[in-house]
PDBQT receptor file of N, H, CA, C and O in Angstrom, charges set to zero:
ATOM      1  N   MET A   1     103.303  64.748 242.140  1.00  0.00    +0.000 N 
ATOM      2  CA  MET A   1     105.021  65.593 242.087  1.00  0.00    +0.000 C 
ATOM      3  C   MET A   1     104.495  66.628 243.389  1.00  0.00    +0.000 C 
ATOM      4  O   MET A   1     103.359  67.100 243.376  1.00  0.00    +0.000 OA
ATOM      5  N   ARG A   2     105.460  66.907 244.491  1.00  0.00    +0.000 N 
ATOM      6  H   ARG A   2     106.384  66.523 244.502  1.00  0.00    +0.000 HD
ATOM      7  CA  ARG A   2     105.371  68.143 245.360  1.00  0.00    +0.000 C 
ATOM      8  C   ARG A   2     105.618  68.898 244.523  1.00  0.00    +0.000 C 
ATOM      9  O   ARG A   2     106.201  68.539 243.500  1.00  0.00    +0.000 OA
ATOM     10  N   THR A   3     105.178  70.346 244.771  1.00  0.00    +0.000 N 
ATOM     11  H   THR A   3     104.704  70.638 245.602  1.00  0.00    +0.000 HD
ATOM     12  CA  THR A   3     105.573  71.684 243.947  1.00  0.00    +0.000 C 
ATOM     13  C   THR A   3     105.358  72.849 245.167  1.00  0.00    +0.000 C 
ATOM     14  O   THR A   3     104.320  72.904 245.827  1.00  0.00    +0.000 OA
ATOM     15  N   ILE A   4     106.472  73.744 245.353  1.00  0.00    +0.000 N 
ATOM     16  H   ILE A   4     107.315  73.700 244.817  1.00  0.00    +0.000 HD
ATOM     17  CA  ILE A   4     106.197  74.707 246.463  1.00  0.00    +0.000 C 
ATOM     18  C   ILE A   4     106.446  76.081 245.269  1.00  0.00    +0.000 C 
ATOM     19  O   ILE A   4     107.165  75.984 244.275  1.00  0.00    +0.000 OA
ATOM     20  N   LEU A   5     105.619  77.393 245.688  1.00  0.00    +0.000 N 
ATOM     21  H   LEU A   5     105.034  77.472 246.495  1.00  0.00    +0.000 HD
ATOM     22  CA  LEU A   5     105.574  78.083 244.569  1.00  0.00    +0.000 C 
ATOM     23  C   LEU A   5     106.401  79.250 245.846  1.00  0.00    +0.000 C 
ATOM     24  O   LEU A   5     106.284  78.929 247.028  1.00  0.00    +0.000 OA
ATOM     25  N   ILE A   6     107.127  80.438 245.523  1.00  0.00    +0.000 N 
ATOM     26  H   ILE A   6     107.222  80.699 244.562  1.00  0.00    +0.000 HD
ATOM     27  CA  ILE A   6     107.248  81.244 246.719  1.00  0.00    +0.000 C 
ATOM     28  C   ILE A   6     107.084  82.418 246.399  1.00  0.00    +0.000 C 
ATOM     29  O   ILE A   6     107.970  82.774 245.622  1.00  0.00    +0.000 OA
ATOM     30  N   LEU A   7     106.318  83.249 246.644  1.00  0.00    +0.000 N 
ATOM     31  H   LEU A   7     105.598  82.960 247.275  1.00  0.00    +0.000 HD
ATOM     32  CA  LEU A   7     105.726  84.423 246.169  1.00  0.00    +0.000 C 
ATOM     33  C   LEU A   7     106.376  85.231 247.298  1.00  0.00    +0.000 C 
ATOM     34  O   LEU A   7     106.548  84.661 248.375  1.00  0.00    +0.000 OA
ATOM     35  N   ASN A   8     106.744  86.480 247.150  1.00  0.00    +0.000 N 
ATOM     36  H   ASN A   8     106.604  86.942 246.275  1.00  0.00    +0.000 HD
ATOM     37  CA  ASN A   8     106.653  87.928 247.772  1.00  0.00    +0.000 C 
ATOM     38  C   ASN A   8     105.416  88.760 247.590  1.00  0.00    +0.000 C 
ATOM     39  O   ASN A   8     105.279  89.020 246.395  1.00  0.00    +0.000 OA
ATOM     40  N   PRO A   9     104.525  89.240 248.287  1.00  0.00    +0.000 N 
ATOM     41  CA  PRO A   9     103.198  89.450 248.361  1.00  0.00    +0.000 C 
ATOM     42  C   PRO A   9     103.266  91.007 248.257  1.00  0.00    +0.000 C 
ATOM     43  O   PRO A   9     102.287  91.572 247.770  1.00  0.00    +0.000 OA
ATOM     44  N   VAL A  10     104.229  91.678 248.630  1.00  0.00    +0.000 N 
ATOM     45  H   VAL A  10     105.025  91.219 249.026  1.00  0.00    +0.000 HD
ATOM     46  CA  VAL A  10     104.742  93.348 248.463  1.00  0.00    +0.000 C 
ATOM     47  C   VAL A  10     105.376  93.503 247.427  1.00  0.00    +0.000 C 
ATOM     48  O   VAL A  10     105.868  94.618 247.251  1.00  0.00    +0.000 OA
ATOM     49  N   ALA A  11     105.589  92.419 246.360  1.00  0.00    +0.000 N 
ATOM     50  H   ALA A  11     105.189  91.513 246.502  1.00  0.00    +0.000 HD
ATOM     51  CA  ALA A  11     106.089  92.768 245.136  1.00  0.00    +0.000 C 
ATOM     52  C   ALA A  11     105.531  93.669 244.304  1.00  0.00    +0.000 C 
ATOM     53  O   ALA A  11     104.331  93.422 244.178  1.00  0.00    +0.000 OA
ATOM     54  N   GLY A  12     105.866  94.579 243.699  1.00  0.00    +0.000 N 
ATOM     55  H   GLY A  12     106.841  94.780 243.801  1.00  0.00    +0.000 HD
ATOM     56  CA  GLY A  12     105.199  95.643 243.001  1.00  0.00    +0.000 C 
ATOM     57  C   GLY A  12     105.151  94.775 241.712  1.00  0.00    +0.000 C 
ATOM     58  O   GLY A  12     105.687  93.667 241.724  1.00  0.00    +0.000 OA
ATOM     59  N   ASN A  13     104.484  95.273 240.526  1.00  0.00    +0.000 N 
ATOM     60  H   ASN A  13     104.048  96.173 240.516  1.00  0.00    +0.000 HD
ATOM     61  CA  ASN A  13     104.454  94.736 239.116  1.00  0.00    +0.000 C 
ATOM     62  C   ASN A  13     105.959  95.534 238.350  1.00  0.00    +0.000 C 
ATOM     63  O   ASN A  13     106.686  96.462 238.702  1.00  0.00    +0.000 OA
ATOM     64  N   THR A  14     105.933  94.755 237.347  1.00  0.00    +0.000 N 
ATOM     65  H   THR A  14     105.343  94.000 237.061  1.00  0.00    +0.000 HD
ATOM     66  CA  THR A  14     106.686  95.023 236.667  1.00  0.00    +0.000 C 
ATOM     67  C   THR A  14     106.738  95.909 235.492  1.00  0.00    +0.000 C 
ATOM     68  O   THR A  14     105.837  95.593 234.715  1.00  0.00    +0.000 OA
ATOM     69  N   PRO A  15     107.487  96.960 235.034  1.00  0.00    +0.000 N 
ATOM     70  CA  PRO A  15     107.026  98.132 233.860  1.00  0.00    +0.000 C 
ATOM     71  C   PRO A  15     106.648  97.068 232.672  1.00  0.00    +0.000 C 
ATOM     72  O   PRO A  15     105.678  97.070 231.914  1.00  0.00    +0.000 OA
ATOM     73  N   ILE A  16     107.549  96.324 232.753  1.00  0.00    +0.000 N 
ATOM     74  H   ILE A  16     108.337  96.322 233.369  1.00  0.00    +0.000 HD
ATOM     75  CA  ILE A  16     107.398  95.434 231.269  1.00  0.00    +0.000 C 
ATOM     76  C   ILE A  16     106.301  94.502 231.463  1.00  0.00    +0.000 C 
ATOM     77  O   ILE A  16     106.400  93.587 230.646  1.00  0.00    +0.000 OA
ATOM     78  N   ALA A  17     105.252  94.372 232.257  1.00  0.00    +0.000 N 
ATOM     79  H   ALA A  17     105.171  95.116 232.920  1.00  0.00    +0.000 HD
ATOM     80  CA  ALA A  17     104.616  92.881 232.129  1.00  0.00    +0.000 C 
ATOM     81  C   ALA A  17     103.640  93.598 231.384  1.00  0.00    +0.000 C 
ATOM     82  O   ALA A  17     103.568  94.815 231.209  1.00  0.00    +0.000 OA
ATOM     83  N   GLU A  18     102.701  92.455 230.857  1.00  0.00    +0.000 N 
ATOM     84  H   GLU A  18     102.759  91.467 230.999  1.00  0.00    +0.000 HD
ATOM     85  CA  GLU A  18     101.888  92.848 229.217  1.00  0.00    +0.000 C 
ATOM     86  C   GLU A  18     100.299  93.305 230.028  1.00  0.00    +0.000 C 
ATOM     87  O   GLU A  18      99.363  93.951 229.556  1.00  0.00    +0.000 OA
ATOM     88  N   THR A  19     100.433  92.783 231.183  1.00  0.00    +0.000 N 
ATOM     89  H   THR A  19     101.193  92.258 231.566  1.00  0.00    +0.000 HD
ATOM     90  CA  THR A  19      99.253  93.531 232.286  1.00  0.00    +0.000 C 
ATOM     91  C   THR A  19      99.283  93.882 233.349  1.00  0.00    +0.000 C 
ATOM     92  O   THR A  19     100.135  93.182 233.896  1.00  0.00    +0.000 OA
ATOM     93  N   GLN A  20      98.767  94.745 234.236  1.00  0.00    +0.000 N 
ATOM     94  H   GLN A  20      98.075  95.314 233.792  1.00  0.00    +0.000 HD
ATOM     95  CA  GLN A  20      99.482  94.748 235.343  1.00  0.00    +0.000 C 
ATOM     96  C   GLN A  20      98.010  94.616 236.134  1.00  0.00    +0.000 C 
ATOM     97  O   GLN A  20      96.979  94.989 235.575  1.00  0.00    +0.000 OA
ATOM     98  N   GLY A  21      98.004  93.934 237.763  1.00  0.00    +0.000 N 
ATOM     99  H   GLY A  21      98.842  93.631 238.217  1.00  0.00    +0.000 HD
ATOM    100  CA  GLY A  21      97.174  93.751 238.452  1.00  0.00    +0.000 C 
ATOM    101  C   GLY A  21      97.672  93.694 239.959  1.00  0.00    +0.000 C 
ATOM    102  O   GLY A  21      98.819  93.943 240.329  1.00  0.00    +0.000 OA
ATOM    103  N   THR A  22      96.955  93.444 240.496  1.00  0.00    +0.000 N 
ATOM    104  H   THR A  22      96.023  93.241 240.195  1.00  0.00    +0.000 HD
ATOM    105  CA  THR A  22      97.240  93.376 242.313  1.00  0.00    +0.000 C 
ATOM    106  C   THR A  22      98.143  92.398 242.126  1.00  0.00    +0.000 C 
ATOM    107  O   THR A  22      98.473  91.794 241.105  1.00  0.00    +0.000 OA
ATOM    108  N   GLY A  23      98.596  92.301 243.538  1.00  0.00    +0.000 N 
ATOM    109  H   GLY A  23      98.328  92.792 244.367  1.00  0.00    +0.000 HD
ATOM    110  CA  GLY A  23      99.349  90.523 243.912  1.00  0.00    +0.000 C 
ATOM    111  C   GLY A  23      98.481  89.820 244.187  1.00  0.00    +0.000 C 
ATOM    112  O   GLY A  23      98.866  88.710 244.555  1.00  0.00    +0.000 OA
ATOM    113  N   GLU A  24      97.428  89.967 244.176  1.00  0.00    +0.000 N 
ATOM    114  H   GLU A  24      97.115  90.869 243.877  1.00  0.00    +0.000 HD
ATOM    115  CA  GLU A  24      96.409  88.819 244.507  1.00  0.00    +0.000 C 
ATOM    116  C   GLU A  24      96.143  88.416 243.098  1.00  0.00    +0.000 C 
ATOM    117  O   GLU A  24      96.608  87.298 242.877  1.00  0.00    +0.000 OA
ATOM    118  N   THR A  25      95.418  89.074 241.840  1.00  0.00    +0.000 N 
ATOM    119  H   THR A  25      95.040  89.982 242.019  1.00  0.00    +0.000 HD
ATOM    120  CA  THR A  25      95.275  88.752 240.936  1.00  0.00    +0.000 C 
ATOM    121  C   THR A  25      96.470  87.845 240.062  1.00  0.00    +0.000 C 
ATOM    122  O   THR A  25      96.249  86.906 239.298  1.00  0.00    +0.000 OA
ATOM    123  N   ASN A  26      97.884  88.478 240.456  1.00  0.00    +0.000 N 
ATOM    124  H   ASN A  26      98.064  89.241 241.077  1.00  0.00    +0.000 HD
ATOM    125  CA  ASN A  26      98.842  87.516 239.708  1.00  0.00    +0.000 C 
ATOM    126  C   ASN A  26      99.058  86.413 240.599  1.00  0.00    +0.000 C 
ATOM    127  O   ASN A  26      99.961  85.686 240.183  1.00  0.00    +0.000 OA
ATOM    128  N   GLU A  27      98.534  86.024 241.705  1.00  0.00    +0.000 N 
ATOM    129  H   GLU A  27      97.801  86.614 242.042  1.00  0.00    +0.000 HD
ATOM    130  CA  GLU A  27      99.348  85.094 242.334  1.00  0.00    +0.000 C 
ATOM    131  C   GLU A  27      97.504  83.971 242.100  1.00  0.00    +0.000 C 
ATOM    132  O   GLU A  27      97.436  82.795 242.458  1.00  0.00    +0.000 OA
ATOM    133  N   GLU A  28      96.645  84.517 241.646  1.00  0.00    +0.000 N 
ATOM    134  H   GLU A  28      96.700  85.472 241.355  1.00  0.00    +0.000 HD
ATOM    135  CA  GLU A  28      95.656  83.788 241.649  1.00  0.00    +0.000 C 
ATOM    136  C   GLU A  28      95.910  83.232 239.985  1.00  0.00    +0.000 C 
ATOM    137  O   GLU A  28      95.726  82.071 239.622  1.00  0.00    +0.000 OA
ATOM    138  N   ALA A  29      96.451  84.552 238.954  1.00  0.00    +0.000 N 
ATOM    139  H   ALA A  29      96.601  85.496 239.249  1.00  0.00    +0.000 HD
ATOM    140  CA  ALA A  29      96.616  84.035 237.529  1.00  0.00    +0.000 C 
ATOM    141  C   ALA A  29      97.897  83.334 237.655  1.00  0.00    +0.000 C 
ATOM    142  O   ALA A  29      98.090  83.116 236.459  1.00  0.00    +0.000 OA
ATOM    143  N   ILE A  30      98.966  82.799 238.285  1.00  0.00    +0.000 N 
ATOM    144  H   ILE A  30      98.809  82.976 239.257  1.00  0.00    +0.000 HD
ATOM    145  CA  ILE A  30     100.003  81.891 238.322  1.00  0.00    +0.000 C 
ATOM    146  C   ILE A  30      99.433  80.458 238.796  1.00  0.00    +0.000 C 
ATOM    147  O   ILE A  30      99.755  79.426 238.207  1.00  0.00    +0.000 OA
ATOM    148  N   LEU A  31      98.750  80.469 239.666  1.00  0.00    +0.000 N 
ATOM    149  H   LEU A  31      98.489  81.307 240.145  1.00  0.00    +0.000 HD
ATOM    150  CA  LEU A  31      97.928  79.528 240.196  1.00  0.00    +0.000 C 
ATOM    151  C   LEU A  31      96.916  78.872 239.482  1.00  0.00    +0.000 C 
ATOM    152  O   LEU A  31      96.836  77.662 239.691  1.00  0.00    +0.000 OA
ATOM    153  N   ARG A  32      95.966  79.467 238.532  1.00  0.00    +0.000 N 
ATOM    154  H   ARG A  32      96.031  80.451 238.361  1.00  0.00    +0.000 HD
ATOM    155  CA  ARG A  32      95.662  78.972 237.520  1.00  0.00    +0.000 C 
ATOM    156  C   ARG A  32      96.223  78.462 236.565  1.00  0.00    +0.000 C 
ATOM    157  O   ARG A  32      95.864  77.399 236.059  1.00  0.00    +0.000 OA
ATOM    158  N   GLY A  33      97.453  79.346 236.078  1.00  0.00    +0.000 N 
ATOM    159  H   GLY A  33      97.745  80.210 236.489  1.00  0.00    +0.000 HD
ATOM    160  CA  GLY A  33      98.150  78.523 234.990  1.00  0.00    +0.000 C 
ATOM    161  C   GLY A  33      99.039  76.845 235.417  1.00  0.00    +0.000 C 
ATOM    162  O   GLY A  33      99.145  75.762 234.843  1.00  0.00    +0.000 OA
ATOM    163  N   LEU A  34      99.420  77.297 236.427  1.00  0.00    +0.000 N 
ATOM    164  H   LEU A  34      99.333  78.177 236.893  1.00  0.00    +0.000 HD
ATOM    165  CA  LEU A  34      99.631  75.837 237.233  1.00  0.00    +0.000 C 
ATOM    166  C   LEU A  34      98.345  74.564 237.179  1.00  0.00    +0.000 C 
ATOM    167  O   LEU A  34      98.283  73.458 236.643  1.00  0.00    +0.000 OA
ATOM    168  N   ARG A  35      97.571  75.235 237.879  1.00  0.00    +0.000 N 
ATOM    169  H   ARG A  35      97.622  76.134 238.314  1.00  0.00    +0.000 HD
ATOM    170  CA  ARG A  35      96.547  73.913 237.705  1.00  0.00    +0.000 C 
ATOM    171  C   ARG A  35      96.156  73.260 236.277  1.00  0.00    +0.000 C 
ATOM    172  O   ARG A  35      96.198  72.097 235.876  1.00  0.00    +0.000 OA
ATOM    173  N   ALA A  36      95.873  74.127 235.845  1.00  0.00    +0.000 N 
ATOM    174  H   ALA A  36      95.839  75.072 236.171  1.00  0.00    +0.000 HD
ATOM    175  CA  ALA A  36      95.625  73.852 233.948  1.00  0.00    +0.000 C 
ATOM    176  C   ALA A  36      96.585  72.826 233.435  1.00  0.00    +0.000 C 
ATOM    177  O   ALA A  36      96.362  72.229 232.381  1.00  0.00    +0.000 OA
ATOM    178  N   TYR A  37      97.852  72.570 234.301  1.00  0.00    +0.000 N 
ATOM    179  H   TYR A  37      98.033  73.055 235.157  1.00  0.00    +0.000 HD
ATOM    180  CA  TYR A  37      98.661  71.202 233.638  1.00  0.00    +0.000 C 
ATOM    181  C   TYR A  37      99.054  70.348 234.916  1.00  0.00    +0.000 C 
ATOM    182  O   TYR A  37     100.036  69.612 235.001  1.00  0.00    +0.000 OA
ATOM    183  N   GLY A  38      97.938  70.627 236.060  1.00  0.00    +0.000 N 
ATOM    184  H   GLY A  38      97.140  71.225 235.991  1.00  0.00    +0.000 HD
ATOM    185  CA  GLY A  38      97.380  69.350 237.162  1.00  0.00    +0.000 C 
ATOM    186  C   GLY A  38      98.910  69.911 238.288  1.00  0.00    +0.000 C 
ATOM    187  O   GLY A  38      99.318  69.041 239.058  1.00  0.00    +0.000 OA
ATOM    188  N   ILE A  39      99.385  70.804 238.305  1.00  0.00    +0.000 N 
ATOM    189  H   ILE A  39      99.054  71.511 237.680  1.00  0.00    +0.000 HD
ATOM    190  CA  ILE A  39      99.944  71.267 239.375  1.00  0.00    +0.000 C 
ATOM    191  C   ILE A  39      99.522  72.321 240.572  1.00  0.00    +0.000 C 
ATOM    192  O   ILE A  39      99.225  73.516 240.553  1.00  0.00    +0.000 OA
ATOM    193  N   GLU A  40      99.623  71.405 241.551  1.00  0.00    +0.000 N 
ATOM    194  H   GLU A  40      99.865  70.435 241.567  1.00  0.00    +0.000 HD
ATOM    195  CA  GLU A  40      98.653  72.095 242.688  1.00  0.00    +0.000 C 
ATOM    196  C   GLU A  40     100.243  72.413 243.781  1.00  0.00    +0.000 C 
ATOM    197  O   GLU A  40     100.715  71.545 244.514  1.00  0.00    +0.000 OA
ATOM    198  N   PRO A  41     100.685  73.485 243.666  1.00  0.00    +0.000 N 
ATOM    199  CA  PRO A  41     101.816  73.875 244.853  1.00  0.00    +0.000 C 
ATOM    200  C   PRO A  41     101.678  74.254 245.843  1.00  0.00    +0.000 C 
ATOM    201  O   PRO A  41     100.758  75.063 245.961  1.00  0.00    +0.000 OA
ATOM    202  N   ASP A  42     102.347  73.964 246.883  1.00  0.00    +0.000 N 
ATOM    203  H   ASP A  42     103.094  73.307 246.787  1.00  0.00    +0.000 HD
ATOM    204  CA  ASP A  42     102.138  74.717 248.169  1.00  0.00    +0.000 C 
ATOM    205  C   ASP A  42     102.544  76.150 247.965  1.00  0.00    +0.000 C 
ATOM    206  O   ASP A  42     103.523  76.386 247.257  1.00  0.00    +0.000 OA
ATOM    207  N   VAL A  43     101.970  76.977 248.446  1.00  0.00    +0.000 N 
ATOM    208  H   VAL A  43     101.175  76.785 249.021  1.00  0.00    +0.000 HD
ATOM    209  CA  VAL A  43     102.179  78.404 248.167  1.00  0.00    +0.000 C 
ATOM    210  C   VAL A  43     102.717  78.859 249.760  1.00  0.00    +0.000 C 
ATOM    211  O   VAL A  43     102.193  79.006 250.865  1.00  0.00    +0.000 OA
ATOM    212  N   TRP A  44     104.288  79.001 249.074  1.00  0.00    +0.000 N 
ATOM    213  H   TRP A  44     104.713  78.882 248.177  1.00  0.00    +0.000 HD
ATOM    214  CA  TRP A  44     104.999  80.058 250.748  1.00  0.00    +0.000 C 
ATOM    215  C   TRP A  44     105.132  81.315 250.256  1.00  0.00    +0.000 C 
ATOM    216  O   TRP A  44     105.112  81.600 249.058  1.00  0.00    +0.000 OA
ATOM    217  N   TYR A  45     105.304  82.288 251.415  1.00  0.00    +0.000 N 
ATOM    218  H   TYR A  45     105.320  82.057 252.388  1.00  0.00    +0.000 HD
ATOM    219  CA  TYR A  45     105.145  83.982 251.368  1.00  0.00    +0.000 C 
ATOM    220  C   TYR A  45     106.573  84.179 251.745  1.00  0.00    +0.000 C 
ATOM    221  O   TYR A  45     107.033  83.584 252.719  1.00  0.00    +0.000 OA
ATOM    222  N   THR A  46     107.335  85.025 250.985  1.00  0.00    +0.000 N 
ATOM    223  H   THR A  46     106.961  85.509 250.193  1.00  0.00    +0.000 HD
ATOM    224  CA  THR A  46     108.363  85.151 251.663  1.00  0.00    +0.000 C 
ATOM    225  C   THR A  46     107.789  86.570 252.856  1.00  0.00    +0.000 C 
ATOM    226  O   THR A  46     106.692  87.115 252.731  1.00  0.00    +0.000 OA
ATOM    227  N   THR A  47     108.579  86.855 253.697  1.00  0.00    +0.000 N 
ATOM    228  H   THR A  47     109.470  86.412 253.798  1.00  0.00    +0.000 HD
ATOM    229  CA  THR A  47     108.648  88.179 254.683  1.00  0.00    +0.000 C 
ATOM    230  C   THR A  47     109.788  89.240 255.045  1.00  0.00    +0.000 C 
ATOM    231  O   THR A  47     110.835  89.189 254.401  1.00  0.00    +0.000 OA
ATOM    232  N   LEU A  48     109.643  90.117 255.963  1.00  0.00    +0.000 N 
ATOM    233  H   LEU A  48     108.792  90.158 256.486  1.00  0.00    +0.000 HD
ATOM    234  CA  LEU A  48     111.185  90.754 255.727  1.00  0.00    +0.000 C 
ATOM    235  C   LEU A  48     112.058  90.182 256.882  1.00  0.00    +0.000 C 
ATOM    236  O   LEU A  48     113.001  90.799 257.378  1.00  0.00    +0.000 OA
ATOM    237  N   GLU A  49     111.650  88.945 257.259  1.00  0.00    +0.000 N 
ATOM    238  H   GLU A  49     110.884  88.444 256.856  1.00  0.00    +0.000 HD
ATOM    239  CA  GLU A  49     112.653  88.232 258.027  1.00  0.00    +0.000 C 
ATOM    240  C   GLU A  49     113.103  87.569 256.988  1.00  0.00    +0.000 C 
ATOM    241  O   GLU A  49     114.334  87.573 256.980  1.00  0.00    +0.000 OA
ATOM    242  N   ASP A  50     112.531  86.877 255.914  1.00  0.00    +0.000 N 
ATOM    243  H   ASP A  50     111.531  86.874 255.921  1.00  0.00    +0.000 HD
ATOM    244  CA  ASP A  50     113.032  86.187 255.157  1.00  0.00    +0.000 C 
ATOM    245  C   ASP A  50     113.051  86.349 253.968  1.00  0.00    +0.000 C 
ATOM    246  O   ASP A  50     112.003  85.792 253.643  1.00  0.00    +0.000 OA
ATOM    247  N   ALA A  51     113.742  86.922 252.567  1.00  0.00    +0.000 N 
ATOM    248  H   ALA A  51     114.594  87.375 252.831  1.00  0.00    +0.000 HD
ATOM    249  CA  ALA A  51     113.369  87.716 251.697  1.00  0.00    +0.000 C 
ATOM    250  C   ALA A  51     113.218  86.648 250.698  1.00  0.00    +0.000 C 
ATOM    251  O   ALA A  51     112.748  87.055 249.636  1.00  0.00    +0.000 OA
ATOM    252  N   GLY A  52     113.490  85.383 250.749  1.00  0.00    +0.000 N 
ATOM    253  H   GLY A  52     113.871  85.052 251.612  1.00  0.00    +0.000 HD
ATOM    254  CA  GLY A  52     113.552  84.055 250.000  1.00  0.00    +0.000 C 
ATOM    255  C   GLY A  52     114.468  82.921 249.993  1.00  0.00    +0.000 C 
ATOM    256  O   GLY A  52     114.160  81.736 249.867  1.00  0.00    +0.000 OA
ATOM    257  N   GLU A  53     115.721  83.461 250.155  1.00  0.00    +0.000 N 
ATOM    258  H   GLU A  53     115.972  84.424 250.257  1.00  0.00    +0.000 HD
ATOM    259  CA  GLU A  53     116.705  82.527 250.512  1.00  0.00    +0.000 C 
ATOM    260  C   GLU A  53     116.569  81.348 251.245  1.00  0.00    +0.000 C 
ATOM    261  O   GLU A  53     116.894  80.218 250.882  1.00  0.00    +0.000 OA
ATOM    262  N   GLY A  54     116.000  81.735 252.440  1.00  0.00    +0.000 N 
ATOM    263  H   GLY A  54     115.736  82.653 252.735  1.00  0.00    +0.000 HD
ATOM    264  CA  GLY A  54     116.007  80.884 253.657  1.00  0.00    +0.000 C 
ATOM    265  C   GLY A  54     114.462  79.650 252.760  1.00  0.00    +0.000 C 
ATOM    266  O   GLY A  54     114.571  78.429 252.650  1.00  0.00    +0.000 OA
ATOM    267  N   LEU A  55     113.332  80.408 252.324  1.00  0.00    +0.000 N 
ATOM    268  H   LEU A  55     113.244  81.400 252.414  1.00  0.00    +0.000 HD
ATOM    269  CA  LEU A  55     113.137  79.358 251.854  1.00  0.00    +0.000 C 
ATOM    270  C   LEU A  55     113.126  78.802 251.129  1.00  0.00    +0.000 C 
ATOM    271  O   LEU A  55     112.485  77.754 251.056  1.00  0.00    +0.000 OA
ATOM    272  N   ALA A  56     114.231  79.533 249.809  1.00  0.00    +0.000 N 
ATOM    273  H   ALA A  56     114.752  80.385 249.867  1.00  0.00    +0.000 HD
ATOM    274  CA  ALA A  56     114.382  78.385 248.951  1.00  0.00    +0.000 C 
ATOM    275  C   ALA A  56     115.037  76.756 249.413  1.00  0.00    +0.000 C 
ATOM    276  O   ALA A  56     114.788  75.622 249.003  1.00  0.00    +0.000 OA
ATOM    277  N   LYS A  57     115.853  77.226 250.325  1.00  0.00    +0.000 N 
ATOM    278  H   LYS A  57     116.055  78.147 250.659  1.00  0.00    +0.000 HD
ATOM    279  CA  LYS A  57     116.539  76.272 251.325  1.00  0.00    +0.000 C 
ATOM    280  C   LYS A  57     115.710  75.186 251.774  1.00  0.00    +0.000 C 
ATOM    281  O   LYS A  57     115.871  74.004 251.471  1.00  0.00    +0.000 OA
ATOM    282  N   LYS A  58     115.119  75.500 252.265  1.00  0.00    +0.000 N 
ATOM    283  H   LYS A  58     114.989  76.460 252.512  1.00  0.00    +0.000 HD
ATOM    284  CA  LYS A  58     114.074  74.565 252.763  1.00  0.00    +0.000 C 
ATOM    285  C   LYS A  58     113.065  73.854 251.670  1.00  0.00    +0.000 C 
ATOM    286  O   LYS A  58     112.738  72.668 251.679  1.00  0.00    +0.000 OA
ATOM    287  N   ALA A  59     112.772  74.568 251.001  1.00  0.00    +0.000 N 
ATOM    288  H   ALA A  59     113.037  75.532 250.994  1.00  0.00    +0.000 HD
ATOM    289  CA  ALA A  59     112.200  73.846 249.313  1.00  0.00    +0.000 C 
ATOM    290  C   ALA A  59     113.344  72.640 248.939  1.00  0.00    +0.000 C 
ATOM    291  O   ALA A  59     113.284  71.468 248.569  1.00  0.00    +0.000 OA
ATOM    292  N   ALA A  60     114.056  73.285 249.147  1.00  0.00    +0.000 N 
ATOM    293  H   ALA A  60     114.106  74.237 249.448  1.00  0.00    +0.000 HD
ATOM    294  CA  ALA A  60     114.825  72.658 248.394  1.00  0.00    +0.000 C 
ATOM    295  C   ALA A  60     115.312  71.050 249.580  1.00  0.00    +0.000 C 
ATOM    296  O   ALA A  60     115.443  69.864 249.277  1.00  0.00    +0.000 OA
ATOM    297  N   ASP A  61     115.411  71.541 250.494  1.00  0.00    +0.000 N 
ATOM    298  H   ASP A  61     115.304  72.504 250.740  1.00  0.00    +0.000 HD
ATOM    299  CA  ASP A  61     115.781  70.459 251.663  1.00  0.00    +0.000 C 
ATOM    300  C   ASP A  61     114.086  69.305 251.216  1.00  0.00    +0.000 C 
ATOM    301  O   ASP A  61     114.153  68.120 250.890  1.00  0.00    +0.000 OA
ATOM    302  N   VAL A  62     112.687  70.169 251.356  1.00  0.00    +0.000 N 
ATOM    303  H   VAL A  62     112.632  71.131 251.621  1.00  0.00    +0.000 HD
ATOM    304  CA  VAL A  62     111.834  69.110 251.663  1.00  0.00    +0.000 C 
ATOM    305  C   VAL A  62     111.562  68.564 250.261  1.00  0.00    +0.000 C 
ATOM    306  O   VAL A  62     110.503  67.939 250.220  1.00  0.00    +0.000 OA
ATOM    307  N   LEU A  63     112.222  68.625 249.106  1.00  0.00    +0.000 N 
ATOM    308  H   LEU A  63     113.082  69.133 249.140  1.00  0.00    +0.000 HD
ATOM    309  CA  LEU A  63     111.681  68.430 248.317  1.00  0.00    +0.000 C 
ATOM    310  C   LEU A  63     112.808  67.354 247.461  1.00  0.00    +0.000 C 
ATOM    311  O   LEU A  63     112.554  66.691 246.455  1.00  0.00    +0.000 OA
ATOM    312  N   SER A  64     114.076  67.428 248.196  1.00  0.00    +0.000 N 
ATOM    313  H   SER A  64     114.283  67.967 249.013  1.00  0.00    +0.000 HD
ATOM    314  CA  SER A  64     115.024  66.497 248.084  1.00  0.00    +0.000 C 
ATOM    315  C   SER A  64     114.894  65.166 248.266  1.00  0.00    +0.000 C 
ATOM    316  O   SER A  64     114.637  64.674 249.364  1.00  0.00    +0.000 OA
ATOM    317  N   PRO A  65     115.076  64.450 247.125  1.00  0.00    +0.000 N 
ATOM    318  CA  PRO A  65     114.642  62.781 247.599  1.00  0.00    +0.000 C 
ATOM    319  C   PRO A  65     115.354  62.150 248.299  1.00  0.00    +0.000 C 
ATOM    320  O   PRO A  65     114.978  61.008 248.564  1.00  0.00    +0.000 OA
ATOM    321  N   TRP A  66     116.430  62.553 248.775  1.00  0.00    +0.000 N 
ATOM    322  H   TRP A  66     116.736  63.480 248.560  1.00  0.00    +0.000 HD
ATOM    323  CA  TRP A  66     117.269  62.118 249.535  1.00  0.00    +0.000 C 
ATOM    324  C   TRP A  66     116.503  62.411 250.967  1.00  0.00    +0.000 C 
ATOM    325  O   TRP A  66     116.716  61.585 251.855  1.00  0.00    +0.000 OA
ATOM    326  N   GLY A  67     115.567  63.595 251.284  1.00  0.00    +0.000 N 
ATOM    327  H   GLY A  67     115.394  64.265 250.563  1.00  0.00    +0.000 HD
ATOM    328  CA  GLY A  67     115.043  63.838 252.810  1.00  0.00    +0.000 C 
ATOM    329  C   GLY A  67     115.972  64.192 253.662  1.00  0.00    +0.000 C 
ATOM    330  O   GLY A  67     115.954  63.786 254.824  1.00  0.00    +0.000 OA
ATOM    331  N   ARG A  68     116.775  64.884 253.256  1.00  0.00    +0.000 N 
ATOM    332  H   ARG A  68     116.790  65.213 252.312  1.00  0.00    +0.000 HD
ATOM    333  CA  ARG A  68     117.446  65.652 254.600  1.00  0.00    +0.000 C 
ATOM    334  C   ARG A  68     116.750  65.660 255.483  1.00  0.00    +0.000 C 
ATOM    335  O   ARG A  68     117.099  66.185 256.540  1.00  0.00    +0.000 OA
TER     336      ARG A  68
């Protein structure tokens, strides 16, 4: 199964998080957790030009079983 993970590389930590880390360590932890379940996602990053909406639409098109 193909999976796409969209991350914001400049997002800060949430104050309610149990642990605080850098964006890099957070990404590593997310990937490690997914890999523990056999999920190897494509990682896409938001930019100033695309805060995620365009990436989400693109991911939906890419992952659609109807191959838009």
